[in-house]
A tleap script that builds the chain and sets N, CA, C and O, in Angstrom:
source leaprc.protein.ff14SB
mol = sequence {
  NMET GLY PHE VAL LYS TYR ILE ASP PHE SER
  ALA LEU SER ASP GLU GLU ARG GLU ALA LEU
  GLN LYS LEU LEU GLU ALA GLN LYS GLU ASP
  LEU MET ASP ALA LEU LYS ASN ALA ASN GLN
  GLY LEU ALA ALA LEU LYS LYS GLY ALA LYS
  LYS GLY GLY LYS LYS ALA LYS SER LYS LYS
  LYS CLYS
}
set mol.1.N position { 12.084 90.297 41.787 }
set mol.1.CA position { 13.410 90.011 42.283 }
set mol.1.C position { 13.719 90.804 43.542 }
set mol.1.O position { 14.687 90.496 44.238 }
set mol.2.N position { 12.927 91.807 43.846 }
set mol.2.CA position { 13.173 92.600 45.025 }
set mol.2.C position { 12.577 92.011 46.283 }
set mol.2.O position { 12.595 92.647 47.336 }
set mol.3.N position { 12.051 90.804 46.187 }
set mol.3.CA position { 11.390 90.184 47.329 }
set mol.3.C position { 12.376 89.605 48.334 }
set mol.3.O position { 11.981 89.297 49.458 }
set mol.4.N position { 13.624 89.450 47.976 }
set mol.4.CA position { 14.602 88.775 48.829 }
set mol.4.C position { 14.791 89.501 50.154 }
set mol.4.O position { 14.984 88.859 51.186 }
set mol.5.N position { 14.738 90.813 50.140 }
set mol.5.CA position { 14.967 91.550 51.386 }
set mol.5.C position { 13.817 91.400 52.375 }
set mol.5.O position { 13.959 91.769 53.541 }
set mol.6.N position { 12.676 90.863 51.930 }
set mol.6.CA position { 11.524 90.686 52.810 }
set mol.6.C position { 11.372 89.255 53.319 }
set mol.6.O position { 10.435 88.964 54.062 }
set mol.7.N position { 12.268 88.370 52.936 }
set mol.7.CA position { 12.159 86.965 53.328 }
set mol.7.C position { 12.845 86.750 54.671 }
set mol.7.O position { 13.959 87.223 54.893 }
set mol.8.N position { 12.173 86.034 55.559 }
set mol.8.CA position { 12.768 85.640 56.837 }
set mol.8.C position { 13.460 84.294 56.608 }
set mol.8.O position { 12.824 83.241 56.651 }
set mol.9.N position { 14.756 84.345 56.367 }
set mol.9.CA position { 15.494 83.137 56.003 }
set mol.9.C position { 15.550 82.117 57.134 }
set mol.9.O position { 15.705 80.922 56.879 }
set mol.10.N position { 15.427 82.565 58.364 }
set mol.10.CA position { 15.474 81.627 59.490 }
set mol.10.C position { 14.207 80.781 59.568 }
set mol.10.O position { 14.204 79.729 60.207 }
set mol.11.N position { 13.133 81.229 58.924 }
set mol.11.CA position { 11.868 80.501 58.975 }
set mol.11.C position { 11.686 79.545 57.792 }
set mol.11.O position { 10.675 78.845 57.723 }
set mol.12.N position { 12.634 79.505 56.873 }
set mol.12.CA position { 12.501 78.649 55.695 }
set mol.12.C position { 12.866 77.204 56.020 }
set mol.12.O position { 13.780 76.934 56.799 }
set mol.13.N position { 12.134 76.291 55.410 }
set mol.13.CA position { 12.481 74.876 55.546 }
set mol.13.C position { 13.627 74.572 54.582 }
set mol.13.O position { 13.977 75.398 53.740 }
set mol.14.N position { 14.200 73.388 54.715 }
set mol.14.CA position { 15.304 73.006 53.836 }
set mol.14.C position { 14.864 72.969 52.374 }
set mol.14.O position { 15.608 73.385 51.486 }
set mol.15.N position { 13.658 72.471 52.131 }
set mol.15.CA position { 13.138 72.418 50.761 }
set mol.15.C position { 12.938 73.821 50.198 }
set mol.15.O position { 13.243 74.081 49.034 }
set mol.16.N position { 12.424 74.718 51.030 }
set mol.16.CA position { 12.209 76.096 50.588 }
set mol.16.C position { 13.537 76.791 50.305 }
set mol.16.O position { 13.660 77.552 49.344 }
set mol.17.N position { 14.522 76.523 51.147 }
set mol.17.CA position { 15.854 77.104 50.933 }
set mol.17.C position { 16.445 76.637 49.608 }
set mol.17.O position { 17.002 77.429 48.848 }
set mol.18.N position { 16.318 75.345 49.345 }
set mol.18.CA position { 16.861 74.785 48.112 }
set mol.18.C position { 16.144 75.366 46.889 }
set mol.18.O position { 16.785 75.710 45.895 }
set mol.19.N position { 14.822 75.473 46.965 }
set mol.19.CA position { 14.049 76.038 45.855 }
set mol.19.C position { 14.410 77.503 45.631 }
set mol.19.O position { 14.552 77.946 44.491 }
set mol.20.N position { 14.558 78.248 46.716 }
set mol.20.CA position { 14.919 79.659 46.609 }
set mol.20.C position { 16.321 79.810 46.031 }
set mol.20.O position { 16.567 80.700 45.218 }
set mol.21.N position { 17.229 78.952 46.445 }
set mol.21.CA position { 18.593 79.007 45.934 }
set mol.21.C position { 18.613 78.741 44.426 }
set mol.21.O position { 19.317 79.429 43.686 }
set mol.22.N position { 17.852 77.753 43.971 }
set mol.22.CA position { 17.784 77.459 42.537 }
set mol.22.C position { 17.196 78.642 41.772 }
set mol.22.O position { 17.683 79.007 40.702 }
set mol.23.N position { 16.153 79.230 42.329 }
set mol.23.CA position { 15.517 80.379 41.690 }
set mol.23.C position { 16.490 81.549 41.574 }
set mol.23.O position { 16.604 82.170 40.517 }
set mol.24.N position { 17.184 81.840 42.660 }
set mol.24.CA position { 18.111 82.971 42.659 }
set mol.24.C position { 19.298 82.730 41.737 }
set mol.24.O position { 19.773 83.660 41.085 }
set mol.25.N position { 19.783 81.493 41.676 }
set mol.25.CA position { 20.891 81.181 40.770 }
set mol.25.C position { 20.455 81.334 39.316 }
set mol.25.O position { 21.223 81.820 38.486 }
set mol.26.N position { 19.231 80.922 39.003 }
set mol.26.CA position { 18.715 81.078 37.640 }
set mol.26.C position { 18.573 82.558 37.286 }
set mol.26.O position { 18.907 82.968 36.175 }
set mol.27.N position { 18.081 83.352 38.226 }
set mol.27.CA position { 17.942 84.788 37.985 }
set mol.27.C position { 19.308 85.442 37.814 }
set mol.27.O position { 19.475 86.346 36.996 }
set mol.28.N position { 20.277 84.980 38.588 }
set mol.28.CA position { 21.628 85.523 38.481 }
set mol.28.C position { 22.203 85.244 37.098 }
set mol.28.O position { 22.817 86.124 36.494 }
set mol.29.N position { 22.012 84.033 36.594 }
set mol.29.CA position { 22.497 83.684 35.261 }
set mol.29.C position { 21.833 84.562 34.196 }
set mol.29.O position { 22.497 85.041 33.276 }
set mol.30.N position { 20.525 84.769 34.326 }
set mol.30.CA position { 19.809 85.618 33.368 }
set mol.30.C position { 20.355 87.043 33.391 }
set mol.30.O position { 20.540 87.662 32.343 }
set mol.31.N position { 20.609 87.554 34.587 }
set mol.31.CA position { 21.133 88.913 34.710 }
set mol.31.C position { 22.555 89.019 34.172 }
set mol.31.O position { 22.918 90.030 33.569 }
set mol.32.N position { 23.356 87.990 34.384 }
set mol.32.CA position { 24.724 87.989 33.861 }
set mol.32.C position { 24.707 87.985 32.331 }
set mol.32.O position { 25.501 88.680 31.697 }
set mol.33.N position { 23.805 87.204 31.741 }
set mol.33.CA position { 23.672 87.182 30.284 }
set mol.33.C position { 23.225 88.544 29.761 }
set mol.33.O position { 23.742 89.028 28.755 }
set mol.34.N position { 22.267 89.157 30.443 }
set mol.34.CA position { 21.779 90.470 30.027 }
set mol.34.C position { 22.883 91.519 30.143 }
set mol.34.O position { 23.003 92.390 29.282 }
set mol.35.N position { 23.683 91.440 31.194 }
set mol.35.CA position { 24.788 92.378 31.372 }
set mol.35.C position { 25.835 92.189 30.283 }
set mol.35.O position { 26.384 93.162 29.765 }
set mol.36.N position { 26.108 90.948 29.940 }
set mol.36.CA position { 27.071 90.662 28.876 }
set mol.36.C position { 26.587 91.262 27.560 }
set mol.36.O position { 27.362 91.886 26.836 }
set mol.37.N position { 25.300 91.071 27.251 }
set mol.37.CA position { 24.737 91.630 26.024 }
set mol.37.C position { 24.792 93.154 26.028 }
set mol.37.O position { 25.087 93.769 25.003 }
set mol.38.N position { 24.512 93.757 27.166 }
set mol.38.CA position { 24.558 95.215 27.272 }
set mol.38.C position { 25.980 95.725 27.072 }
set mol.38.O position { 26.191 96.732 26.395 }
set mol.39.N position { 26.946 95.041 27.653 }
set mol.39.CA position { 28.343 95.442 27.490 }
set mol.39.C position { 28.791 95.311 26.040 }
set mol.39.O position { 29.536 96.156 25.544 }
set mol.40.N position { 28.344 94.256 25.351 }
set mol.40.CA position { 28.679 94.096 23.939 }
set mol.40.C position { 28.060 95.215 23.112 }
set mol.40.O position { 28.693 95.737 22.194 }
set mol.41.N position { 26.840 95.579 23.433 }
set mol.41.CA position { 26.187 96.673 22.722 }
set mol.41.C position { 26.894 97.999 22.940 }
set mol.41.O position { 27.064 98.779 22.003 }
set mol.42.N position { 27.304 98.255 24.170 }
set mol.42.CA position { 28.031 99.493 24.461 }
set mol.42.C position { 29.368 99.527 23.738 }
set mol.42.O position { 29.775 100.569 23.225 }
set mol.43.N position { 30.053 98.388 23.698 }
set mol.43.CA position { 31.334 98.322 23.000 }
set mol.43.C position { 31.145 98.583 21.509 }
set mol.43.O position { 31.951 99.277 20.890 }
set mol.44.N position { 30.080 98.028 20.934 }
set mol.44.CA position { 29.805 98.252 19.515 }
set mol.44.C position { 29.489 99.721 19.250 }
set mol.44.O position { 29.908 100.270 18.231 }
set mol.45.N position { 28.761 100.354 20.150 }
set mol.45.CA position { 28.455 101.774 19.982 }
set mol.45.C position { 29.711 102.631 20.060 }
set mol.45.O position { 29.862 103.591 19.305 }
set mol.46.N position { 30.601 102.287 20.966 }
set mol.46.CA position { 31.845 103.051 21.094 }
set mol.46.C position { 32.696 102.906 19.844 }
set mol.46.O position { 33.290 103.880 19.383 }
set mol.47.N position { 32.761 101.688 19.285 }
set mol.47.CA position { 33.534 101.473 18.062 }
set mol.47.C position { 32.909 102.231 16.903 }
set mol.47.O position { 33.619 102.834 16.098 }
set mol.48.N position { 31.594 102.205 16.814 }
set mol.48.CA position { 30.889 102.897 15.739 }
set mol.48.C position { 31.071 104.399 15.817 }
set mol.48.O position { 31.149 105.071 14.788 }
set mol.49.N position { 31.137 104.927 17.016 }
set mol.49.CA position { 31.314 106.365 17.188 }
set mol.49.C position { 32.710 106.787 16.742 }
set mol.49.O position { 32.890 107.876 16.197 }
set mol.50.N position { 33.692 105.927 16.973 }
set mol.50.CA position { 35.057 106.256 16.571 }
set mol.50.C position { 35.199 106.212 15.052 }
set mol.50.O position { 35.877 107.061 14.474 }
set mol.51.N position { 34.576 105.242 14.404 }
set mol.51.CA position { 34.695 105.100 12.957 }
set mol.51.C position { 33.892 106.165 12.220 }
set mol.51.O position { 34.385 106.766 11.266 }
set mol.52.N position { 32.678 106.396 12.653 }
set mol.52.CA position { 31.776 107.271 11.916 }
set mol.52.C position { 31.947 108.743 12.215 }
set mol.52.O position { 31.528 109.583 11.419 }
set mol.53.N position { 32.543 109.074 13.326 }
set mol.53.CA position { 32.640 110.475 13.713 }
set mol.53.C position { 33.794 111.173 13.026 }
set mol.53.O position { 34.956 110.972 13.382 }
set mol.54.N position { 33.470 111.995 12.039 }
set mol.54.CA position { 34.507 112.749 11.342 }
set mol.54.C position { 34.513 114.170 11.887 }
set mol.54.O position { 33.467 114.768 12.141 }
set mol.55.N position { 35.698 114.680 12.053 }
set mol.55.CA position { 35.826 116.048 12.537 }
set mol.55.C position { 35.783 117.007 11.352 }
set mol.55.O position { 36.299 116.711 10.274 }
set mol.56.N position { 35.179 118.128 11.567 }
set mol.56.CA position { 35.135 119.155 10.529 }
set mol.56.C position { 36.502 119.819 10.437 }
set mol.56.O position { 37.177 120.039 11.443 }
set mol.57.N position { 36.888 120.130 9.218 }
set mol.57.CA position { 38.178 120.791 9.034 }
set mol.57.C position { 38.071 122.225 9.529 }
set mol.57.O position { 37.088 122.922 9.276 }
set mol.58.N position { 39.088 122.637 10.228 }
set mol.58.CA position { 39.084 124.017 10.705 }
set mol.58.C position { 39.633 124.925 9.611 }
set mol.58.O position { 40.594 124.585 8.921 }
set mol.59.N position { 39.016 126.061 9.472 }
set mol.59.CA position { 39.444 127.018 8.455 }
set mol.59.C position { 40.489 127.934 9.065 }
set mol.59.O position { 40.318 128.472 10.159 }
set mol.60.N position { 41.569 128.092 8.329 }
set mol.60.CA position { 42.637 128.970 8.793 }
set mol.60.C position { 42.399 130.376 8.259 }
set mol.60.O position { 42.003 130.566 7.109 }
set mol.61.N position { 42.644 131.336 9.103 }
set mol.61.CA position { 42.517 132.734 8.688 }
set mol.61.C position { 43.816 133.174 8.037 }
set mol.61.O position { 44.902 132.818 8.494 }
set mol.62.N position { 43.700 133.948 6.968 }
set mol.62.CA position { 44.889 134.447 6.267 }
set mol.62.C position { 45.219 135.844 6.689 }
set mol.62.O position { 46.189 136.423 6.201 }
savepdb mol mol.pdb
quit
């Protein structure tokens, strides 16, 4: 996916441009799905940390 910065876009034919655009749009969709899944996982971890994390009772000195 890091090849885009090395492409000379002015030298591409119309067919190549269209193929590259389809490829990049497909990769973008895949990355958006992966980001969504990662965000859901992070949200679940944050919820789990709030539920499971019990604080120790502090002992009072007499």
